[in-house]
C-alpha positions as CSV (number, residue, x, y, z in Angstrom):
1,X,43.6,114.4,18.3
2,X,43.6,114.9,22.1
3,X,40.8,116.3,24.2
4,X,42.2,118.8,26.6
5,X,39.2,118.4,28.9
6,X,40.2,114.8,29.8
7,X,42.0,114.8,33.1
8,X,44.9,112.3,33.6
9,X,46.0,111.0,36.9
10,X,48.9,108.8,37.7
11,X,49.2,106.1,40.2
12,X,52.3,104.3,41.6
13,X,52.8,101.3,43.8
14,X,55.7,99.7,45.6
15,X,55.5,96.1,46.7
16,X,57.7,94.6,49.4
17,X,57.5,91.0,50.6
18,X,58.7,89.4,53.8
19,X,61.6,87.8,51.9
20,X,64.4,90.3,51.5
21,X,65.8,88.3,48.5
22,X,62.6,89.3,46.6
23,X,63.7,92.9,46.4
24,X,61.1,95.6,45.6
25,X,58.6,95.5,42.8
26,X,57.3,98.9,41.5
27,X,54.8,99.9,38.8
28,X,53.0,103.0,37.6
29,X,50.2,103.8,35.3
30,X,47.6,106.4,34.5
31,X,43.8,106.6,34.5
32,X,41.6,109.2,32.9
33,X,38.4,110.9,34.0
34,X,37.3,113.4,36.5
35,X,40.2,114.4,38.8
36,X,40.2,112.4,42.0
37,X,43.2,111.5,44.1
38,X,41.1,109.0,45.9
39,X,40.3,107.1,42.7
40,X,44.0,107.1,41.7
41,X,44.9,105.7,45.2
42,X,42.2,103.1,45.1
43,X,43.4,102.1,41.6
44,X,46.9,101.6,43.0
45,X,45.6,99.5,45.8
46,X,43.6,97.4,43.4
47,X,46.6,96.7,41.2
48,X,48.6,95.7,44.3
49,X,45.9,93.2,45.2
50,X,46.0,91.8,41.6
51,X,49.8,91.2,42.1
52,X,49.5,89.2,45.3
53,X,49.3,85.4,45.1
54,X,46.2,83.7,46.5
55,X,45.8,82.9,50.2
56,X,48.1,85.6,51.6
57,X,48.0,88.5,54.0
58,X,48.8,91.9,52.7
59,X,49.4,95.2,54.6
60,X,48.7,98.3,52.5
61,X,50.2,101.6,53.5
62,X,48.6,104.7,52.0
63,X,48.5,108.4,52.7
64,X,44.9,108.6,51.7
65,X,42.4,108.7,54.6
66,X,39.6,108.8,52.0
67,X,40.7,105.6,50.3
68,X,40.9,103.8,53.7
69,X,37.4,105.1,54.6
70,X,36.0,104.0,51.2
71,X,37.4,100.5,51.4
72,X,36.4,100.0,55.0
73,X,32.9,101.4,54.3
74,X,32.4,99.4,51.2
75,X,33.6,96.2,52.8
76,X,30.6,96.4,55.2
77,X,32.0,98.4,58.1
78,X,29.7,101.3,57.4
79,X,26.1,100.1,57.6
80,X,23.3,101.6,55.6
81,X,25.2,103.1,52.7
82,X,24.3,101.6,49.3
83,X,27.2,100.6,47.1
84,X,26.1,103.0,44.3
85,X,26.5,105.9,46.7
86,X,30.2,105.5,46.7
87,X,32.3,107.7,44.4
88,X,34.3,104.7,43.0
89,X,31.9,101.7,43.2
90,X,33.5,99.7,40.3
91,X,37.0,100.0,41.7
92,X,35.7,99.2,45.2
93,X,33.8,96.2,43.9
94,X,36.9,94.9,42.2
95,X,38.9,95.3,45.4
96,X,36.2,93.4,47.2
97,X,36.1,90.6,44.6
98,X,39.9,90.3,44.6
99,X,40.0,89.9,48.4
100,X,37.2,87.3,48.3
101,X,38.2,85.2,45.3
102,X,42.0,85.3,46.1
103,X,41.3,84.7,49.8
104,X,43.4,87.7,50.8
105,X,43.5,89.1,54.3
106,X,43.9,92.9,54.1
107,X,45.4,95.3,56.6
108,X,45.3,98.9,55.7
109,X,47.3,101.6,57.4
110,X,47.6,105.3,57.2
111,X,51.0,107.0,56.7
112,X,51.6,110.7,56.8
113,X,51.9,112.3,53.3
114,X,55.1,114.0,52.4
115,X,56.8,113.2,55.7
116,X,59.8,111.3,54.3
117,X,58.3,107.7,54.3
118,X,60.6,106.1,51.7
119,X,58.1,103.9,50.0
120,X,55.3,106.5,50.1
121,X,57.6,109.1,48.5
122,X,58.6,106.5,45.9
123,X,54.9,105.7,45.1
124,X,54.2,109.5,44.8
125,X,57.1,109.9,42.4
126,X,55.9,106.9,40.3
127,X,52.4,108.4,40.2
128,X,53.8,111.6,38.7
129,X,55.7,109.7,36.1
130,X,52.7,107.5,35.4
131,X,50.5,110.5,34.6
132,X,52.9,111.3,31.7
133,X,52.7,107.8,30.1
134,X,51.5,107.3,26.6
135,X,48.0,106.0,25.7
136,X,46.2,103.9,28.2
């Protein structure tokens, strides 16, 4: 039996490396709960950090200004806001722990949504497909 009140959101990610022989890795998935495009975007970023080997630099490109602000604020760039006041503290804490324990250097960049950026459009398409996946 399915509960029609449960909201499903998809996420998608595309991973490119500096080595053109590596090609492009892509994945998608879905999360459930209150609707939040920021939560879905943060989840995609978190999964990307999980995929990266230790001791690397990573540049994230996202169309979510809110996700960028949440990560920057949570990582200590916004003084005075307690972690529990963030909308997605568990995902943000996981991002923080991945950065620290894997010794990752993160750069995060804003791209314009729906403006033809090939990889952003691909991630959006994967997110739509991810929302329709079977059980989590």
